[in-house]
C-alpha atoms as one frame of an Amber mdcrd trajectory, in Angstrom:
protein
   0.953   5.502 -24.603  -1.105   8.501 -25.797  -3.003  10.085 -22.486  -6.286
   9.164 -23.660  -5.425   6.053 -23.950  -4.003   5.813 -19.999  -6.913   8.049
 -19.248  -9.664   5.251 -21.033  -7.757   2.136 -19.089  -7.902   4.241 -15.956
 -11.402   4.909 -15.990 -12.450   1.088 -16.913 -10.201   0.106 -14.153 -12.023
   2.282 -11.215 -15.229   1.931 -12.729 -14.459  -2.101 -11.907 -13.173  -0.924
  -8.637 -16.382   0.904  -7.432 -18.466  -1.890  -8.322 -15.874  -5.180  -6.880
 -17.568  -7.717  -5.162 -16.875 -10.455  -3.522 -15.454 -13.379  -6.225 -17.807
 -16.690  -6.361 -17.057 -19.138  -3.118 -15.105 -16.715  -1.252 -17.895 -15.914
   1.210 -18.152 -19.982   2.241 -14.373 -20.210   3.406 -14.338 -21.711   7.022
 -12.554 -19.154   8.810 -11.343 -21.360  11.748  -9.489 -23.684   9.346  -6.046
 -21.169   9.445  -5.021 -22.946   6.660  -7.550 -21.428   4.078  -7.351 -18.174
   5.522  -3.630 -17.900   5.388  -3.453 -18.713   1.473  -5.482 -15.477   1.106
  -9.514 -16.663   1.533 -10.119 -13.790   4.357 -14.022 -12.840   2.853 -13.481
  -9.465   4.579 -10.700  -8.450   2.054 -12.714  -8.899  -0.993 -14.904  -6.227
  -2.575 -14.662  -2.219  -2.095 -17.332  -2.383   1.092 -15.686  -2.931   3.785
 -13.198  -0.840   6.049  -9.674  -2.270   5.976  -6.398  -1.956   4.337  -7.699
  -3.579   0.727 -10.346  -1.257   0.572  -7.899   1.580   1.688  -5.609   1.527
  -0.360  -8.531   1.375  -3.234  -9.575   4.570  -2.241  -6.081   5.848  -2.088
  -6.152   5.235  -6.118  -8.777   7.923  -5.966  -7.276  10.338  -4.258  -4.180
  10.274  -6.459  -6.357  10.404  -9.541  -8.008  13.435  -8.615  -4.728  15.342
  -7.826  -3.333  14.780 -11.585  -6.267  15.643 -13.391  -6.994  18.441 -11.088
 -11.201  17.514 -10.468 -13.256  15.904  -7.935 -14.854  13.437 -10.117 -14.043
  10.650  -7.593 -15.668  12.409  -4.123 -19.033  11.420  -4.505 -18.424   7.992
  -4.059 -16.149   8.650  -1.393 -17.761  10.834   0.542 -20.611   8.045   0.478
 -18.397   5.203   1.030 -17.125   6.819   4.211 -20.958   7.590   5.375 -21.954
   4.135   4.846 -18.850   2.617   7.081 -19.797   5.430   9.901 -23.157   4.592
   9.923 -22.357   0.966   9.933 -19.852   1.492  12.801 -16.208   1.178  12.364
 -14.121  -1.894  13.406 -11.115  -1.788  15.680  -8.723   0.467  15.558  -5.224
  -1.039  14.223  -2.673  -0.982  11.343  -4.454  -2.228   8.238  -8.028   0.381
   9.468  -5.481   3.198   9.154  -5.182   3.099   5.639  -8.850   4.780   5.010
  -7.497   7.574   6.614  -5.751   8.754   3.642  -8.970   9.145   1.740 -10.764
  10.200   4.481  -8.205  13.153   5.238  -8.180  13.962   1.350 -11.823  14.712
   1.228 -11.690  16.713   4.226  -9.501  19.374   2.882 -12.225  20.452   0.103
 -15.417  19.339   2.336 -16.673  20.683   5.848 -16.803  17.317   7.628 -16.230
  18.234  11.433 -16.917  14.902  12.473 -14.256  13.395  10.146 -11.368  15.498
  10.932 -12.155  14.923  14.409 -11.589  10.934  13.656  -8.285  11.791  11.719
  -7.239  13.446  14.696  -7.849  11.341  17.445  -6.500   8.407  15.302  -2.888
   9.993  14.631  -3.025  10.544  18.301  -4.075   6.870  18.896  -0.973   5.780
  16.768   1.280   8.131  18.708   0.298   7.420  22.383  -1.995   4.333  22.826
  -0.679   1.421  19.594   0.933  -1.366  20.932   5.028  -0.462  20.103   8.032
  -3.261  19.531  11.120  -3.214  21.283  12.850   0.289  19.801   9.474   1.719
  19.754   8.374  -0.001  16.535   4.657   0.170  15.331   3.475  -3.033  16.326
   1.882  -4.560  13.487  -1.782  -5.190  14.984  -4.316  -6.212  12.358  -8.247
  -6.422  12.585  -9.465 -10.158  13.800 -10.862 -12.922  12.324 -13.884 -13.259
  12.255 -14.775 -10.568  14.652 -13.942  -7.185  12.803 -14.053  -5.246  16.508
 -11.342  -7.641  18.023  -7.494  -7.497  16.592  -4.249  -9.523  16.314  -1.846
  -8.325  18.248   1.365  -9.954  16.227   2.983  -9.082  19.531   6.328  -8.080
  18.745   6.148  -7.573  14.918   6.885  -5.302  12.485   5.643  -5.192   8.957
   7.137  -3.874   5.933   3.027  -3.126   5.438   3.057  -0.635   8.130   4.914
   2.165   6.199   2.184   2.565   3.558  -1.077   1.601   5.825  -0.416   3.663
   8.936   2.974   5.590   8.833   1.649   7.641   5.465  -0.996   8.846   7.142
   0.927  10.045  10.210   2.887  11.982   8.070   0.208  13.762   6.731  -1.442
  14.473   9.401   1.255  16.071  11.229   1.876  18.294   7.761  -1.310  19.413
   7.417  -1.968  20.189  10.887   1.448  21.223  12.152   2.306  18.422  14.655
   5.538  18.430  15.492   4.925  15.002  17.813   3.214  13.196  14.886   6.018
  14.306  11.856   8.823  13.044  14.346   7.033   9.728  15.165   6.745   9.113
  11.091   9.956   9.682  10.735  11.229   7.071  13.881   8.979   4.503  12.127
  10.743   5.037   8.968  13.906   4.820  10.782  13.103   1.639  12.759  11.569
  -0.535  10.144  14.420   0.537   7.712  17.000  -0.887  10.880  14.979  -4.094
  11.039  13.553  -5.093   7.430  16.295  -3.634   4.997  18.537  -5.852   3.470
  21.361  -4.220   2.571  23.085  -7.250   0.731  20.684  -7.242  -1.342  18.888
  -3.883  -1.602  15.565  -5.702  -0.762  12.988  -5.690   2.187  12.223  -8.711
   4.400   8.422  -8.697   4.972   8.819  -8.940   8.837  10.901  -9.014  11.398
   9.748 -10.715  14.644  11.390  -9.622  18.399   9.831 -12.915  19.637  12.988
 -14.823  18.665  14.728 -11.866  16.302  14.661 -13.155  13.083  12.965 -12.044
   9.813  10.438 -14.362   9.718  11.125 -16.571   6.211  13.474 -14.234   4.988
  11.401 -13.527   1.738  11.927 -10.826  -0.398   8.070 -10.413  -0.825   6.824
  -8.397  -4.142   4.279  -6.627  -2.771   5.850  -5.791   0.520   8.870  -4.760
  -1.371   6.303  -2.402  -3.107   4.985  -0.758   0.120   8.061   0.885   0.317
   8.893   1.871  -3.001   5.635   3.866  -3.383   4.912   4.146   0.344   8.269
   6.098   0.835   8.809   8.419  -1.578   4.968   9.292  -1.304   6.112  10.098
   2.094   9.133  11.915   1.016   6.871  14.538  -1.218   4.849  14.950   1.561
   7.040  15.642   3.983   9.125  18.088   1.881  12.016  20.009   4.021  10.467
  18.800   7.445  12.894  15.627   8.120  15.948  16.529   9.550  18.766  16.695
   6.305  20.577  13.596   7.570  17.326  11.086   8.149  16.112  12.105   4.623
  19.211  11.243   3.051  19.723   8.361   4.580  16.405   7.237   3.862  16.132
   8.425   0.488  19.632   6.384  -0.077  18.140   3.209   1.187  15.268   4.049
  -1.406  17.437   4.813  -4.133  19.309   1.192  -3.591  16.488  -0.622  -3.256
  14.899   1.342  -6.861  18.431  -0.217  -7.951  18.119  -3.448  -6.894  14.257
  -4.138  -8.157  15.643  -2.305 -11.866  17.956  -5.545 -12.262  15.232  -8.109
 -11.144  12.478  -6.698 -13.681  10.682  -9.507 -15.968  11.165  -9.370 -19.735
   7.028  -8.952 -19.115   7.798  -5.892 -17.088   6.324  -7.282 -13.947   8.222
  -8.648 -11.039   7.898 -12.093  -9.409   5.852 -12.768  -6.136   9.328 -13.748
  -4.811  11.349 -11.028  -6.153  14.721 -13.256  -5.867  13.221 -16.480  -7.699
  12.243 -15.645 -11.426  10.120 -19.103 -12.110   8.043 -17.703  -8.812   4.232
 -15.844 -10.549   4.481 -12.782 -11.770   2.231 -10.625  -9.238   0.527  -7.253
 -10.511  -0.523  -5.316  -7.929   2.966  -5.449  -6.029   4.690  -4.682  -9.560
   2.494  -1.885  -9.910   3.071  -0.001  -7.055   6.835  -0.077  -7.613   6.102
   0.897 -11.277   4.414   4.064  -9.629   7.018   4.832  -6.770   9.656   4.485
  -9.277   7.673   7.085 -11.561   6.802   9.265  -8.883  10.347   9.114  -8.125
  11.635  10.351 -11.109   8.823  12.828 -11.563  10.207  14.261  -8.062  13.623
  14.521  -9.208  14.777  11.933  -6.264  15.299   9.034  -9.338  17.617   9.577
 -12.316  15.758  10.038 -15.271  16.950   6.664 -16.892  14.198   5.047 -14.478
  11.603   6.196 -16.496  12.164   3.263 -18.822  11.757   1.099 -16.221   8.667
   2.556 -14.870   7.053   2.243 -18.969   7.905  -1.168 -19.207   6.311  -1.714
 -15.733   3.166  -0.116 -17.193   2.649  -2.155 -20.300   2.655  -5.032 -18.650
   0.060  -4.208 -16.384  -1.756  -3.079 -19.364  -1.742  -6.732 -20.579  -3.254
  -7.978 -17.010  -6.308  -5.512 -17.682  -9.697  -7.604 -18.748 -11.989  -5.775
 -21.257 -14.345  -5.249 -18.036 -11.159  -3.590 -16.160 -10.619  -6.014 -13.939
  -6.504  -6.135 -12.697  -5.931  -9.886 -12.721  -2.275 -12.074 -11.587  -3.316
 -10.057  -8.236  -2.209 -12.306  -5.450  -4.931 -12.163  -2.529  -4.098 -10.767
   1.451  -1.227 -12.145   2.825  -0.106 -12.845   6.576   3.330 -13.301   7.591
   4.803 -16.387   6.029   7.715 -18.681   7.396   9.088 -20.049   4.106   9.133
 -19.635   0.600   5.986 -21.664  -0.459   3.681 -19.643   2.049   3.769 -16.892
  -0.659   3.855 -18.793  -3.636   0.396 -20.713  -2.441  -1.466 -17.501  -1.733
  -4.616 -17.696  -4.311  -5.069 -14.919  -6.956  -8.127 -12.973  -7.129  -9.221
  -9.617  -7.988  -8.736  -7.465  -5.427  -9.909  -3.423  -4.293  -5.675  -2.543
  -4.024  -4.810  -4.765  -7.351  -7.236  -2.070  -8.896  -5.993   1.149  -7.710
  -2.071  -0.029  -7.698  -2.666  -0.267 -11.201  -4.969   3.261 -11.488  -1.959
   4.521  -9.289   0.639   3.310 -11.912  -0.893   4.360 -15.102  -1.800   7.897
 -13.229   1.706   8.204 -13.174   2.138   7.465 -16.361  -0.088  10.312 -17.679
   2.638  12.671 -16.122   4.770  11.154 -18.704   2.410  10.413 -21.839   2.158
  12.443 -24.977  -0.828  14.089 -25.897
């Protein structure tokens, strides 16, 4: 696809993201009915307004696009978004509410907001010193309370692969920017401990989570978007860290990432997308995870970390994603927020709705495709 065509699609997807609201009926969910909540119907997850992980991932797409285009066209939107949330008051500190700091950190590189810079530093320090830990020092996947945004759900003893993108990528960026070795070392440790407990060697894939309360991987499901947090988050992390990771650890992390990329390439559907349960080709195709997988593979090729032949996998996925984009820029086939599941059916029952991260991750994949596009 030509560069101009990709840019037009990216602009359409991002314009929709900036105006994304709550879908009809989503605000009427009874939050005391956990069955509804666990299907992905938490009203807070929808739209672009809230300070939480769906929106944080959404903003990250703007950050990466600006780097690719070499402009600051979205800074006005990003600055306004942060100011509105600071005026409202930030929610509880947890793994998921770390995600917006990826965009905040990027904005502070170009604009003088001392208060925001201090917020980033304080949050990185909180992650290292105050966030609850699992056995072996893993970041416990603490999330925002339901319905009270100022409370938390502790998820005691649990590791989730989402954590690597939502929190550890930010911590690594902070460590590099401020030359803080403690933050750098902790980010490396988190990648290693999450690989230890979530990676299934025989499949080359990641389980969604692990609990030390019973020592098991919950439903042992190879969830599409869960794997994608590693596919993209790992290569983005390695790119940021450069030579700051000791060679043996970097080699180990990179080997795992390459094994996963190989496994994912073998599971790609003819459409270019991946099923929501990766080893179940009959499960529905899911766009947001497919987009993050495509972006991670294309970034790996561009960074020289993956064989150039994998560009075909990424391009095929991008072609599939383009077919998911509506005339108004809405990305379809996106599953809503997904809690930990004890069986495959849990993941199949998640509702399909337009989501901020679906828009952003699709934009991210298209942005990576720009680097390989013809004029």
